[in-house]
N, CA and C atoms of all chains as a GROMACS GRO file, in nm:
protein
  630
    1MET      N    1   0.083  -0.119   0.000
    1MET     CA    2   0.000   0.000   0.000
    1MET      C    3   0.088   0.126   0.000
    2TYR      N    4   0.056   0.220  -0.083
    2TYR     CA    5   0.135   0.344  -0.090
    2TYR      C    6   0.058   0.455  -0.019
    3VAL      N    7   0.130   0.534   0.058
    3VAL     CA    8   0.068   0.651   0.121
    3VAL      C    9   0.121   0.774   0.050
    4CYS      N   10   0.032   0.853  -0.002
    4CYS     CA   11   0.072   0.972  -0.075
    4CYS      C   12   0.048   1.095   0.013
    5MET      N   13   0.154   1.169   0.042
    5MET     CA   14   0.138   1.291   0.123
    5MET      C   15   0.144   1.412   0.032
    6ILE      N   16   0.044   1.495   0.040
    6ILE     CA   17   0.042   1.617  -0.041
    6ILE      C   18   0.051   1.736   0.053
    7GLN      N   19   0.150   1.821   0.030
    7GLN     CA   20   0.160   1.942   0.111
    7GLN      C   21   0.103   2.058   0.031
    8LEU      N   22   0.006   2.126   0.088
    8LEU     CA   23  -0.059   2.236   0.016
    8LEU      C   24  -0.002   2.369   0.064
    9ASN      N   25   0.065   2.438  -0.026
    9ASN     CA   26   0.133   2.561   0.012
    9ASN      C   27   0.041   2.683  -0.001
   10THR      N   28   0.089   2.795   0.051
   10THR     CA   29   0.013   2.919   0.033
   10THR      C   30   0.001   2.946  -0.117
   11MET      N   31  -0.111   3.004  -0.159
   11MET     CA   32  -0.136   3.015  -0.302
   11MET      C   33  -0.119   3.158  -0.352
   12LEU      N   34  -0.034   3.174  -0.452
   12LEU     CA   35  -0.019   3.305  -0.516
   12LEU      C   36  -0.125   3.316  -0.624
   13LEU      N   37  -0.222   3.407  -0.604
   13LEU     CA   38  -0.331   3.421  -0.701
   13LEU      C   39  -0.281   3.485  -0.830
   14LYS      N   40  -0.214   3.599  -0.815
   14LYS     CA   41  -0.160   3.663  -0.937
   14LYS      C   42  -0.060   3.771  -0.901
   15THR      N   43   0.019   3.809  -1.000
   15THR     CA   44   0.111   3.921  -0.986
   15THR      C   45   0.064   4.030  -1.080
   16VAL      N   46   0.037   4.148  -1.024
   16VAL     CA   47  -0.008   4.261  -1.105
   16VAL      C   48   0.114   4.350  -1.132
   17ARG      N   49   0.148   4.369  -1.259
   17ARG     CA   50   0.260   4.459  -1.292
   17ARG      C   51   0.204   4.586  -1.354
   18ILE      N   52   0.231   4.697  -1.290
   18ILE     CA   53   0.182   4.825  -1.342
   18ILE      C   54   0.302   4.898  -1.402
   19GLU      N   55   0.313   4.889  -1.534
   19GLU     CA   56   0.431   4.942  -1.603
   19GLU      C   57   0.425   5.092  -1.623
   20LYS      N   58   0.302   5.144  -1.641
   20LYS     CA   59   0.291   5.288  -1.663
   20LYS      C   60   0.195   5.348  -1.560
   21PRO      N   61   0.242   5.360  -1.436
   21PRO     CA   62   0.152   5.414  -1.332
   21PRO      C   63   0.124   5.562  -1.356
   22THR      N   64   0.008   5.602  -1.315
   22THR     CA   65  -0.028   5.744  -1.325
   22THR      C   66   0.044   5.821  -1.215
   23PRO      N   67   0.056   5.952  -1.229
   23PRO     CA   68   0.116   6.033  -1.122
   23PRO      C   69   0.043   6.013  -0.988
   24GLN      N   70  -0.090   5.994  -0.994
   24GLN     CA   71  -0.168   5.976  -0.870
   24GLN      C   72  -0.123   5.850  -0.795
   25LEU      N   73  -0.105   5.741  -0.869
   25LEU     CA   74  -0.063   5.616  -0.805
   25LEU      C   75   0.079   5.627  -0.751
   26LEU      N   76   0.167   5.690  -0.829
   26LEU     CA   77   0.305   5.708  -0.782
   26LEU      C   78   0.308   5.792  -0.655
   27ASN      N   79   0.224   5.898  -0.652
   27ASN     CA   80   0.218   5.982  -0.531
   27ASN      C   81   0.174   5.899  -0.412
   28LEU      N   82   0.073   5.814  -0.434
   28LEU     CA   83   0.020   5.733  -0.325
   28LEU      C   84   0.128   5.638  -0.271
   29VAL      N   85   0.193   5.564  -0.359
   29VAL     CA   86   0.290   5.465  -0.310
   29VAL      C   87   0.415   5.530  -0.252
   30ARG      N   88   0.453   5.645  -0.308
   30ARG     CA   89   0.568   5.716  -0.250
   30ARG      C   90   0.534   5.768  -0.112
   31LYS      N   91   0.409   5.814  -0.095
   31LYS     CA   92   0.365   5.863   0.037
   31LYS      C   93   0.365   5.746   0.138
   32LEU      N   94   0.315   5.630   0.094
   32LEU     CA   95   0.313   5.513   0.182
   32LEU      C   96   0.455   5.469   0.216
   33GLN      N   97   0.544   5.479   0.118
   33GLN     CA   98   0.684   5.442   0.141
   33GLN      C   99   0.746   5.534   0.246
   34ALA      N  100   0.719   5.666   0.233
   34ALA     CA  101   0.774   5.763   0.329
   34ALA      C  102   0.720   5.736   0.469
   35GLU      N  103   0.590   5.703   0.478
   35GLU     CA  104   0.530   5.673   0.609
   35GLU      C  105   0.596   5.550   0.670
   36LYS      N  106   0.623   5.452   0.584
   36LYS     CA  107   0.685   5.328   0.631
   36LYS      C  108   0.825   5.355   0.686
   37GLU      N  109   0.902   5.440   0.616
   37GLU     CA  110   1.037   5.472   0.663
   37GLU      C  111   1.030   5.542   0.799
   38GLU      N  112   0.931   5.633   0.813
   38GLU     CA  113   0.914   5.705   0.941
   38GLU      C  114   0.878   5.607   1.052
   39ASN      N  115   0.791   5.514   1.019
   39ASN     CA  116   0.748   5.414   1.116
   39ASN      C  117   0.866   5.328   1.162
   40LYS      N  118   0.953   5.296   1.069
   40LYS     CA  119   1.072   5.217   1.102
   40LYS      C  120   1.160   5.293   1.201
   41LYS      N  121   1.178   5.423   1.173
   41LYS     CA  122   1.261   5.505   1.262
   41LYS      C  123   1.201   5.508   1.402
   42ARG      N  124   1.067   5.519   1.406
   42ARG     CA  125   0.999   5.523   1.536
   42ARG      C  126   1.021   5.392   1.613
   43LEU      N  127   1.010   5.280   1.541
   43LEU     CA  128   1.029   5.150   1.606
   43LEU      C  129   1.173   5.134   1.656
   44VAL      N  130   1.269   5.176   1.573
   44VAL     CA  131   1.410   5.163   1.613
   44VAL      C  132   1.437   5.247   1.738
   45SER      N  133   1.377   5.367   1.743
   45SER     CA  134   1.401   5.455   1.858
   45SER      C  135   1.342   5.397   1.987
   46LYS      N  136   1.241   5.309   1.973
   46LYS     CA  137   1.176   5.250   2.092
   46LYS      C  138   1.222   5.106   2.119
   47LYS      N  139   1.327   5.062   2.049
   47LYS     CA  140   1.363   4.919   2.055
   47LYS      C  141   1.392   4.871   2.197
   48ASP      N  142   1.459   4.957   2.279
   48ASP     CA  143   1.496   4.912   2.414
   48ASP      C  144   1.372   4.880   2.497
   49ASP      N  145   1.265   4.959   2.479
   49ASP     CA  146   1.141   4.933   2.552
   49ASP      C  147   1.087   4.794   2.520
   50PHE      N  148   1.088   4.759   2.392
   50PHE     CA  149   1.032   4.630   2.351
   50PHE      C  150   1.116   4.513   2.404
   51PHE      N  151   1.248   4.526   2.400
   51PHE     CA  152   1.330   4.413   2.442
   51PHE      C  153   1.342   4.404   2.594
   52LYS      N  154   1.316   4.516   2.665
   52LYS     CA  155   1.313   4.512   2.811
   52LYS      C  156   1.194   4.432   2.860
   53LYS      N  157   1.081   4.448   2.786
   53LYS     CA  158   0.955   4.386   2.827
   53LYS      C  159   0.966   4.234   2.832
   54LYS      N  160   1.056   4.179   2.745
   54LYS     CA  161   1.059   4.031   2.730
   54LYS      C  162   1.103   3.960   2.856
   55MET      N  163  -0.288   3.686   2.110
   55MET     CA  164  -0.250   3.769   1.996
   55MET      C  165  -0.358   3.877   1.973
   56GLN      N  166  -0.312   4.003   1.962
   56GLN     CA  167  -0.406   4.112   1.937
   56GLN      C  168  -0.396   4.158   1.792
   57LEU      N  169  -0.503   4.225   1.745
   57LEU     CA  170  -0.505   4.271   1.606
   57LEU      C  171  -0.385   4.364   1.579
   58GLU      N  172  -0.368   4.463   1.665
   58GLU     CA  173  -0.253   4.553   1.650
   58GLU      C  174  -0.153   4.522   1.761
   59HIS      N  175  -0.036   4.482   1.723
   59HIS     CA  176   0.067   4.454   1.824
   59HIS      C  177   0.206   4.457   1.761
   60THR      N  178   0.305   4.461   1.849
   60THR     CA  179   0.444   4.456   1.803
   60THR      C  180   0.512   4.336   1.867
   61LEU      N  181   0.569   4.254   1.784
   61LEU     CA  182   0.641   4.135   1.832
   61LEU      C  183   0.790   4.167   1.835
   62SER      N  184   0.854   4.142   1.950
   62SER     CA  185   1.000   4.157   1.954
   62SER      C  186   1.060   4.017   1.953
   63HIS      N  187   1.160   3.998   1.872
   63HIS     CA  188   1.216   3.863   1.858
   63HIS      C  189   1.368   3.869   1.842
   64GLU      N  190   1.436   3.787   1.921
   64GLU     CA  191   1.581   3.776   1.906
   64GLU      C  192   1.613   3.639   1.849
   65THR      N  193   1.685   3.637   1.738
   65THR     CA  194   1.716   3.509   1.673
   65THR      C  195   1.828   3.439   1.751
   66LYS      N  196   1.847   3.312   1.720
   66LYS     CA  197   1.953   3.238   1.792
   66LYS      C  198   2.092   3.293   1.759
   67GLU      N  199   2.101   3.367   1.647
   67GLU     CA  200   2.229   3.429   1.611
   67GLU      C  201   2.252   3.559   1.688
   68GLY      N  202   2.147   3.608   1.756
   68GLY     CA  203   2.159   3.732   1.834
   68GLY      C  204   2.108   3.855   1.762
   69ASN      N  205   2.050   3.838   1.644
   69ASN     CA  206   1.991   3.953   1.574
   69ASN      C  207   1.855   3.984   1.635
   70LYS      N  208   1.825   4.114   1.643
   70LYS     CA  209   1.697   4.153   1.704
   70LYS      C  210   1.604   4.215   1.600
   71TYR      N  211   1.478   4.176   1.608
   71TYR     CA  212   1.377   4.223   1.513
   71TYR      C  213   1.254   4.273   1.585
   72LEU      N  214   1.189   4.372   1.524
   72LEU     CA  215   1.055   4.412   1.567
   72LEU      C  216   0.961   4.390   1.449
   73VAL      N  217   0.848   4.328   1.477
   73VAL     CA  218   0.749   4.301   1.372
   73VAL      C  219   0.620   4.366   1.418
   74GLU      N  220   0.576   4.465   1.344
   74GLU     CA  221   0.457   4.542   1.387
   74GLU      C  222   0.339   4.518   1.294
   75PHE      N  223   0.224   4.494   1.356
   75PHE     CA  224   0.097   4.484   1.282
   75PHE      C  225   0.015   4.607   1.322
   76SER      N  226  -0.008   4.700   1.230
   76SER     CA  227  -0.081   4.822   1.265
   76SER      C  228  -0.184   4.853   1.157
   77ALA      N  229  -0.301   4.900   1.203
   77ALA     CA  230  -0.409   4.931   1.107
   77ALA      C  231  -0.373   5.057   1.030
   78PHE      N  232  -0.406   5.058   0.902
   78PHE     CA  233  -0.385   5.177   0.820
   78PHE      C  234  -0.480   5.287   0.861
   79ASN      N  235  -0.432   5.407   0.859
   79ASN     CA  236  -0.521   5.522   0.866
   79ASN      C  237  -0.614   5.512   0.744
   80GLN      N  238  -0.745   5.522   0.766
   80GLN     CA  239  -0.840   5.500   0.656
   80GLN      C  240  -0.820   5.597   0.540
   81ASN      N  241  -0.759   5.713   0.569
   81ASN     CA  242  -0.735   5.809   0.461
   81ASN      C  243  -0.609   5.776   0.381
   82ALA      N  244  -0.527   5.686   0.437
   82ALA     CA  245  -0.398   5.657   0.372
   82ALA      C  246  -0.417   5.588   0.238
   83ILE      N  247  -0.506   5.489   0.234
   83ILE     CA  248  -0.533   5.419   0.108
   83ILE      C  249  -0.682   5.437   0.076
   84PRO      N  250  -0.713   5.512  -0.026
   84PRO     CA  251  -0.854   5.535  -0.058
   84PRO      C  252  -0.916   5.412  -0.125
   85VAL      N  253  -0.960   5.316  -0.046
   85VAL     CA  254  -1.013   5.192  -0.103
   85VAL      C  255  -1.150   5.160  -0.045
   86ASN      N  256  -1.221   5.077  -0.118
   86ASN     CA  257  -1.356   5.040  -0.082
   86ASN      C  258  -1.359   4.890  -0.047
   87VAL      N  259  -1.286   4.853   0.055
   87VAL     CA  260  -1.275   4.713   0.093
   87VAL      C  261  -1.336   4.694   0.230
   88ASN      N  262  -1.412   4.585   0.246
   88ASN     CA  263  -1.486   4.565   0.372
   88ASN      C  264  -1.406   4.488   0.477
   89LEU      N  265  -1.277   4.503   0.475
   89LEU     CA  266  -1.192   4.437   0.575
   89LEU      C  267  -1.086   4.537   0.620
   90PRO      N  268  -1.041   4.526   0.745
   90PRO     CA  269  -0.929   4.612   0.784
   90PRO      C  270  -0.804   4.575   0.704
   91ILE      N  271  -0.729   4.677   0.664
   91ILE     CA  272  -0.602   4.653   0.597
   91ILE      C  273  -0.493   4.680   0.700
   92ILE      N  274  -0.415   4.577   0.726
   92ILE     CA  275  -0.315   4.586   0.832
   92ILE      C  276  -0.176   4.595   0.771
   93ASN      N  277  -0.105   4.696   0.815
   93ASN     CA  278   0.029   4.721   0.766
   93ASN      C  279   0.129   4.635   0.844
   94LEU      N  280   0.207   4.556   0.774
   94LEU     CA  281   0.309   4.472   0.838
   94LEU      C  282   0.445   4.539   0.821
   95SER      N  283   0.510   4.570   0.934
   95SER     CA  284   0.645   4.628   0.929
   95SER      C  285   0.742   4.531   0.993
   96LEU      N  286   0.851   4.508   0.925
   96LEU     CA  287   0.956   4.421   0.978
   96LEU      C  288   1.084   4.504   0.986
   97VAL      N  289   1.136   4.519   1.108
   97VAL     CA  290   1.254   4.604   1.127
   97VAL      C  291   1.363   4.526   1.198
   98GLN      N  292   1.481   4.523   1.138
   98GLN     CA  293   1.596   4.463   1.207
   98GLN      C  294   1.659   4.575   1.290
   99VAL      N  295   1.655   4.562   1.423
   99VAL     CA  296   1.706   4.671   1.507
   99VAL      C  297   1.847   4.643   1.558
  100GLU      N  298   1.892   4.520   1.546
  100GLU     CA  299   2.029   4.488   1.585
  100GLU      C  300   2.077   4.371   1.501
  101ALA      N  301   2.191   4.392   1.432
  101ALA     CA  302   2.244   4.285   1.346
  101ALA      C  303   2.377   4.238   1.400
  102VAL      N  304   2.388   4.112   1.433
  102VAL     CA  305   2.512   4.053   1.484
  102VAL      C  306   2.579   3.974   1.372
  103LYS      N  307   2.507   3.878   1.318
  103LYS     CA  308   2.557   3.805   1.201
  103LYS      C  309   2.439   3.754   1.118
  104GLN      N  310   2.472   3.698   1.003
  104GLN     CA  311   2.367   3.656   0.909
  104GLN      C  312   2.274   3.551   0.972
  105ASN      N  313   2.146   3.567   0.946
  105ASN     CA  314   2.048   3.473   1.002
  105ASN      C  315   2.049   3.339   0.930
  106SER      N  316   2.008   3.237   1.002
  106SER     CA  317   1.980   3.111   0.935
  106SER      C  318   1.838   3.123   0.878
  107PRO      N  319   1.801   3.036   0.784
  107PRO     CA  320   1.665   3.044   0.728
  107PRO      C  321   1.557   3.020   0.834
  108ALA      N  322   1.597   2.966   0.950
  108ALA     CA  323   1.498   2.932   1.054
  108ALA      C  324   1.416   3.054   1.096
  109PHE      N  325   1.481   3.169   1.106
  109PHE     CA  326   1.409   3.288   1.150
  109PHE      C  327   1.303   3.329   1.046
  110LEU      N  328   1.344   3.327   0.920
  110LEU     CA  329   1.250   3.367   0.814
  110LEU      C  330   1.130   3.274   0.810
  111LYS      N  331   1.155   3.146   0.833
  111LYS     CA  332   1.047   3.047   0.833
  111LYS      C  333   0.954   3.074   0.953
  112TYR      N  334   1.015   3.103   1.068
  112TYR     CA  335   0.936   3.135   1.188
  112TYR      C  336   0.848   3.257   1.161
  113LEU      N  337   0.909   3.358   1.098
  113LEU     CA  338   0.836   3.482   1.070
  113LEU      C  339   0.718   3.457   0.976
  114ALA      N  340   0.743   3.382   0.868
  114ALA     CA  341   0.637   3.354   0.771
  114ALA      C  342   0.524   3.275   0.838
  115GLN      N  343   0.559   3.180   0.924
  115GLN     CA  344   0.457   3.101   0.994
  115GLN      C  345   0.376   3.189   1.090
  116TYR      N  346   0.445   3.282   1.158
  116TYR     CA  347   0.378   3.375   1.250
  116TYR      C  348   0.276   3.460   1.173
  117VAL      N  349   0.319   3.506   1.055
  117VAL     CA  350   0.230   3.589   0.973
  117VAL      C  351   0.108   3.508   0.927
  118CYS      N  352   0.132   3.383   0.887
  118CYS     CA  353   0.020   3.297   0.845
  118CYS      C  354  -0.076   3.274   0.961
  119ASP      N  355  -0.023   3.251   1.081
  119ASP     CA  356  -0.109   3.230   1.198
  119ASP      C  357  -0.192   3.356   1.226
  120TYR      N  358  -0.129   3.472   1.209
  120TYR     CA  359  -0.198   3.599   1.231
  120TYR      C  360  -0.316   3.613   1.134
  121VAL      N  361  -0.288   3.587   1.008
  121VAL     CA  362  -0.393   3.602   0.904
  121VAL      C  363  -0.505   3.500   0.925
  122ASN      N  364  -0.471   3.384   0.978
  122ASN     CA  365  -0.574   3.284   1.007
  122ASN      C  366  -0.656   3.321   1.130
  123THR      N  367  -0.601   3.405   1.217
  123THR     CA  368  -0.671   3.445   1.340
  123THR      C  369  -0.767   3.561   1.315
  124PHE      N  370  -0.725   3.657   1.231
  124PHE     CA  371  -0.805   3.778   1.211
  124PHE      C  372  -0.854   3.789   1.067
  125ASP      N  373  -0.972   3.846   1.050
  125ASP     CA  374  -1.024   3.873   0.916
  125ASP      C  375  -0.966   4.005   0.867
  126VAL      N  376  -0.853   3.998   0.806
  126VAL     CA  377  -0.785   4.120   0.759
  126VAL      C  378  -0.716   4.092   0.626
  127ILE      N  379  -0.674   4.201   0.563
  127ILE     CA  380  -0.580   4.187   0.451
  127ILE      C  381  -0.449   4.248   0.500
  128LEU      N  382  -0.345   4.171   0.493
  128LEU     CA  383  -0.215   4.216   0.537
  128LEU      C  384  -0.143   4.281   0.419
  129TYR      N  385  -0.086   4.398   0.444
  129TYR     CA  386  -0.018   4.475   0.340
  129TYR      C  387   0.129   4.482   0.378
  130TYR      N  388   0.215   4.424   0.296
  130TYR     CA  389   0.358   4.431   0.322
  130TYR      C  390   0.426   4.503   0.208
  131TYR      N  391   0.491   4.613   0.242
  131TYR     CA  392   0.562   4.693   0.142
  131TYR      C  393   0.711   4.666   0.158
  132CYS      N  394   0.775   4.620   0.052
  132CYS     CA  395   0.919   4.591   0.059
  132CYS      C  396   0.994   4.724   0.053
  133ASP      N  397   1.062   4.760   0.163
  133ASP     CA  398   1.119   4.895   0.168
  133ASP      C  399   1.259   4.903   0.109
  134THR      N  400   1.311   5.026   0.110
  134THR     CA  401   1.435   5.058   0.037
  134THR      C  402   1.560   5.051   0.125
  135THR      N  403   1.542   5.024   0.255
  135THR     CA  404   1.658   5.020   0.345
  135THR      C  405   1.758   4.916   0.297
  136ASP      N  406   1.887   4.949   0.311
  136ASP     CA  407   1.991   4.856   0.266
  136ASP      C  408   1.977   4.719   0.332
  137ILE      N  409   2.014   4.618   0.259
  137ILE     CA  410   2.008   4.481   0.310
  137ILE      C  411   2.132   4.407   0.258
  138VAL      N  412   2.187   4.319   0.339
  138VAL     CA  413   2.307   4.246   0.297
  138VAL      C  414   2.269   4.143   0.191
  139MET      N  415   2.334   4.152   0.075
  139MET     CA  416   2.312   4.050  -0.030
  139MET      C  417   2.443   4.027  -0.104
  140ARG      N  418   2.453   3.912  -0.168
  140ARG     CA  419   2.575   3.880  -0.240
  140ARG      C  420   2.604   3.987  -0.346
  141LYS      N  421   2.737   4.019  -0.363
  141LYS     CA  422   2.773   4.123  -0.459
  141LYS      C  423   2.734   4.085  -0.602
  142SER      N  424   2.733   3.953  -0.628
  142SER     CA  425   2.701   3.908  -0.763
  142SER      C  426   2.553   3.928  -0.797
  143ARG      N  427   2.472   3.949  -0.691
  143ARG     CA  428   2.328   3.964  -0.713
  143ARG      C  429   2.298   4.110  -0.749
  144LYS      N  430   2.260   4.132  -0.873
  144LYS     CA  431   2.230   4.269  -0.914
  144LYS      C  432   2.083   4.295  -0.888
  145SER      N  433   2.056   4.354  -0.773
  145SER     CA  434   1.917   4.374  -0.735
  145SER      C  435   1.907   4.497  -0.646
  146THR      N  436   1.789   4.553  -0.635
  146THR     CA  437   1.766   4.662  -0.540
  146THR      C  438   1.722   4.598  -0.408
  147PRO      N  439   1.734   4.670  -0.295
  147PRO     CA  440   1.687   4.612  -0.169
  147PRO      C  441   1.538   4.573  -0.174
  148GLN      N  442   1.457   4.655  -0.245
  148GLN     CA  443   1.314   4.622  -0.255
  148GLN      C  444   1.293   4.489  -0.326
  149LYS      N  445   1.362   4.476  -0.440
  149LYS     CA  446   1.346   4.354  -0.521
  149LYS      C  447   1.398   4.232  -0.445
  150TYR      N  448   1.509   4.252  -0.374
  150TYR     CA  449   1.568   4.141  -0.298
  150TYR      C  450   1.470   4.093  -0.190
  151ARG      N  451   1.412   4.192  -0.116
  151ARG     CA  452   1.314   4.156  -0.012
  151ARG      C  453   1.194   4.083  -0.074
  152HIS      N  454   1.151   4.135  -0.187
  152HIS     CA  455   1.037   4.076  -0.258
  152HIS      C  456   1.066   3.930  -0.294
  153ASP      N  457   1.183   3.907  -0.355
  153ASP     CA  458   1.220   3.770  -0.396
  153ASP      C  459   1.227   3.677  -0.274
  154LEU      N  460   1.286   3.733  -0.166
  154LEU     CA  461   1.302   3.654  -0.044
  154LEU      C  462   1.166   3.612   0.013
  155PHE      N  463   1.074   3.710   0.021
  155PHE     CA  464   0.941   3.681   0.077
  155PHE      C  465   0.863   3.585  -0.013
  156CYS      N  466   0.876   3.603  -0.144
  156CYS     CA  467   0.803   3.514  -0.235
  156CYS      C  468   0.850   3.371  -0.219
  157THR      N  469   0.982   3.353  -0.213
  157THR     CA  470   1.038   3.219  -0.195
  157THR      C  471   0.989   3.158  -0.065
  158LEU      N  472   0.990   3.244   0.036
  158LEU     CA  473   0.949   3.198   0.169
  158LEU      C  474   0.804   3.150   0.171
  159TYR      N  475   0.714   3.233   0.116
  159TYR     CA  476   0.572   3.195   0.121
  159TYR      C  477   0.539   3.081   0.025
  160ASP      N  478   0.626   3.063  -0.076
  160ASP     CA  479   0.606   2.948  -0.164
  160ASP      C  480   0.629   2.818  -0.089
  161THR      N  481   0.711   2.825   0.017
  161THR     CA  482   0.747   2.701   0.087
  161THR      C  483   0.663   2.676   0.212
  162ILE      N  484   0.583   2.775   0.253
  162ILE     CA  485   0.501   2.757   0.373
  162ILE      C  486   0.380   2.672   0.338
  163HIS      N  487   0.359   2.568   0.417
  163HIS     CA  488   0.249   2.476   0.387
  163HIS      C  489   0.124   2.521   0.461
  164ASN      N  490   0.041   2.596   0.393
  164ASN     CA  491  -0.081   2.646   0.454
  164ASN      C  492  -0.181   2.678   0.343
  165GLU      N  493  -0.268   2.584   0.317
  165GLU     CA  494  -0.357   2.597   0.201
  165GLU      C  495  -0.463   2.705   0.217
  166SER      N  496  -0.483   2.756   0.339
  166SER     CA  497  -0.588   2.856   0.357
  166SER      C  498  -0.541   2.997   0.325
  167ILE      N  499  -0.411   3.015   0.303
  167ILE     CA  500  -0.355   3.149   0.281
  167ILE      C  501  -0.342   3.178   0.131
  168ILE      N  502  -0.388   3.298   0.091
  168ILE     CA  503  -0.371   3.339  -0.049
  168ILE      C  504  -0.295   3.472  -0.054
  169ARG      N  505  -0.228   3.496  -0.167
  169ARG     CA  506  -0.146   3.615  -0.180
  169ARG      C  507  -0.164   3.678  -0.318
  170GLU      N  508  -0.140   3.809  -0.323
  170GLU     CA  509  -0.127   3.875  -0.452
  170GLU      C  510  -0.008   3.971  -0.443
  171ILE      N  511   0.058   3.989  -0.556
  171ILE     CA  512   0.174   4.078  -0.560
  171ILE      C  513   0.142   4.193  -0.654
  172ILE      N  514   0.179   4.313  -0.612
  172ILE     CA  515   0.162   4.429  -0.700
  172ILE      C  516   0.300   4.492  -0.719
  173ILE      N  517   0.342   4.504  -0.842
  173ILE     CA  518   0.471   4.568  -0.873
  173ILE      C  519   0.443   4.694  -0.955
  174ILE      N  520   0.490   4.807  -0.902
  174ILE     CA  521   0.463   4.935  -0.968
  174ILE      C  522   0.596   4.995  -1.015
  175LYS      N  523   0.607   5.018  -1.143
  175LYS     CA  524   0.731   5.071  -1.199
  175LYS      C  525   0.751   5.216  -1.158
  176ASP      N  526   0.871   5.247  -1.110
  176ASP     CA  527   0.901   5.385  -1.070
  176ASP      C  528   1.049   5.411  -1.099
  177ASP      N  529   1.074   5.484  -1.207
  177ASP     CA  530   1.213   5.509  -1.249
  177ASP      C  531   1.286   5.604  -1.155
  178SER      N  532   1.211   5.684  -1.080
  178SER     CA  533   1.276   5.785  -0.994
  178SER      C  534   1.335   5.725  -0.867
  179VAL      N  535   1.254   5.648  -0.795
  179VAL     CA  536   1.300   5.599  -0.664
  179VAL      C  537   1.314   5.446  -0.660
  180GLY      N  538   1.294   5.381  -0.772
  180GLY     CA  539   1.300   5.234  -0.776
  180GLY      C  540   1.159   5.176  -0.770
  181ASP      N  541   1.142   5.059  -0.831
  181ASP     CA  542   1.009   4.996  -0.838
  181ASP      C  543   0.955   4.964  -0.699
  182HIS      N  544   0.822   4.967  -0.688
  182HIS     CA  545   0.755   4.939  -0.560
  182HIS      C  546   0.702   4.796  -0.563
  183TYR      N  547   0.727   4.722  -0.456
  183TYR     CA  548   0.682   4.583  -0.445
  183TYR      C  549   0.588   4.572  -0.325
  184ILE      N  550   0.466   4.532  -0.351
  184ILE     CA  551   0.365   4.523  -0.244
  184ILE      C  552   0.310   4.380  -0.242
  185LEU      N  553   0.305   4.326  -0.122
  185LEU     CA  554   0.252   4.189  -0.106
  185LEU      C  555   0.125   4.197  -0.022
  186LEU      N  556   0.015   4.141  -0.075
  186LEU     CA  557  -0.112   4.138  -0.002
  186LEU      C  558  -0.140   3.993   0.039
  187ILE      N  559  -0.173   3.973   0.166
  187ILE     CA  560  -0.193   3.836   0.217
  187ILE      C  561  -0.326   3.830   0.292
  188THR      N  562  -0.403   3.725   0.266
  188THR     CA  563  -0.526   3.703   0.343
  188THR      C  564  -0.563   3.554   0.336
  189THR      N  565  -0.684   3.522   0.382
  189THR     CA  566  -0.727   3.382   0.374
  189THR      C  567  -0.820   3.362   0.254
  190LYS      N  568  -0.836   3.237   0.216
  190LYS     CA  569  -0.917   3.203   0.098
  190LYS      C  570  -1.058   3.261   0.105
  191LYS      N  571  -1.117   3.261   0.225
  191LYS     CA  572  -1.256   3.308   0.237
  191LYS      C  573  -1.268   3.457   0.206
  192ASN      N  574  -1.155   3.530   0.211
  192ASN     CA  575  -1.157   3.673   0.182
  192ASN      C  576  -1.105   3.706   0.042
  193GLN      N  577  -1.109   3.606  -0.044
  193GLN     CA  578  -1.052   3.623  -0.178
  193GLN      C  579  -1.115   3.740  -0.255
  194LYS      N  580  -1.251   3.755  -0.242
  194LYS     CA  581  -1.318   3.862  -0.316
  194LYS      C  582  -1.268   4.000  -0.274
  195GLU      N  583  -1.249   4.016  -0.143
  195GLU     CA  584  -1.202   4.146  -0.092
  195GLU      C  585  -1.058   4.173  -0.138
  196LEU      N  586  -0.978   4.067  -0.141
  196LEU     CA  587  -0.839   4.081  -0.187
  196LEU      C  588  -0.837   4.124  -0.334
  197GLU      N  589  -0.922   4.060  -0.413
  197GLU     CA  590  -0.927   4.094  -0.556
  197GLU      C  591  -0.978   4.237  -0.577
  198LYS      N  592  -1.072   4.278  -0.488
  198LYS     CA  593  -1.125   4.414  -0.496
  198LYS      C  594  -1.011   4.515  -0.470
  199LEU      N  595  -0.930   4.485  -0.369
  199LEU     CA  596  -0.821   4.576  -0.333
  199LEU      C  597  -0.717   4.585  -0.445
  200SER      N  598  -0.677   4.470  -0.498
  200SER     CA  599  -0.575   4.476  -0.603
  200SER      C  600  -0.631   4.541  -0.729
  201ALA      N  601  -0.763   4.524  -0.753
  201ALA     CA  602  -0.825   4.589  -0.870
  201ALA      C  603  -0.821   4.740  -0.854
  202GLU      N  604  -0.835   4.787  -0.729
  202GLU     CA  605  -0.831   4.932  -0.708
  202GLU      C  606  -0.692   4.987  -0.740
  203PHE      N  607  -0.589   4.908  -0.708
  203PHE     CA  608  -0.453   4.949  -0.746
  203PHE      C  609  -0.442   4.951  -0.899
  204GLU      N  610  -0.496   4.846  -0.962
  204GLU     CA  611  -0.488   4.838  -1.108
  204GLU      C  612  -0.562   4.952  -1.175
  205ASP      N  613  -0.676   4.990  -1.116
  205ASP     CA  614  -0.756   5.098  -1.175
  205ASP      C  615  -0.680   5.230  -1.179
  206PHE      N  616  -0.591   5.246  -1.082
  206PHE     CA  617  -0.515   5.371  -1.077
  206PHE      C  618  -0.439   5.396  -1.207
  207LYS      N  619  -0.398   5.285  -1.273
  207LYS     CA  620  -0.317   5.305  -1.394
  207LYS      C  621  -0.399   5.367  -1.508
  208ASP      N  622  -0.531   5.358  -1.496
  208ASP     CA  623  -0.615   5.412  -1.603
  208ASP      C  624  -0.661   5.556  -1.574
  209LYS      N  625  -0.635   5.601  -1.451
  209LYS     CA  626  -0.681   5.736  -1.416
  209LYS      C  627  -0.572   5.837  -1.449
  210VAL      N  628  -0.592   5.912  -1.553
  210VAL     CA  629  -0.492   6.014  -1.591
  210VAL      C  630  -0.552   6.153  -1.574
   0.00000   0.00000   0.00000
């Protein structure tokens, strides 16, 4: 008797490539990128608090 | 586990990471999706030496557990901060992170998790790589969100 094991991985539905974004979309993603960089700085500045808690 | 929280993690190599799950300000992304969009931030706050793949696997599994716990769409933006990569690899930090995460999620065994990738060309600051993650039951909302990104390309 053979036992067949199937592992089901997370599924990638699709990849959307936007080759010619409008200025509006570029503004949006650049703004989100800037917010993310700021958020990273905030987390780094508070790192000692997080690791003390552990 | 709470919807919004920050996980602090020290790897066995001694590297320290903060992983933050935070809700987007509703004005930040003008979308019509009936689920909270949660911003995933991964920050290396202390680097001692190169990680083993074990940490990345732990992180991907943690993210999958999070998405299985809450009805949300997780938004991960691959950022521009420098990252250690082989000199022979001609890539930007964003693209490298993107490739790394894609490989990682390809290997995680969790059939309930679905993903979509959005790549936006930007010659000025480098291409943008966005990863959206949710569960199968929220597939319609995920498709709605990525369609809103796609629609932007037609608005001039």
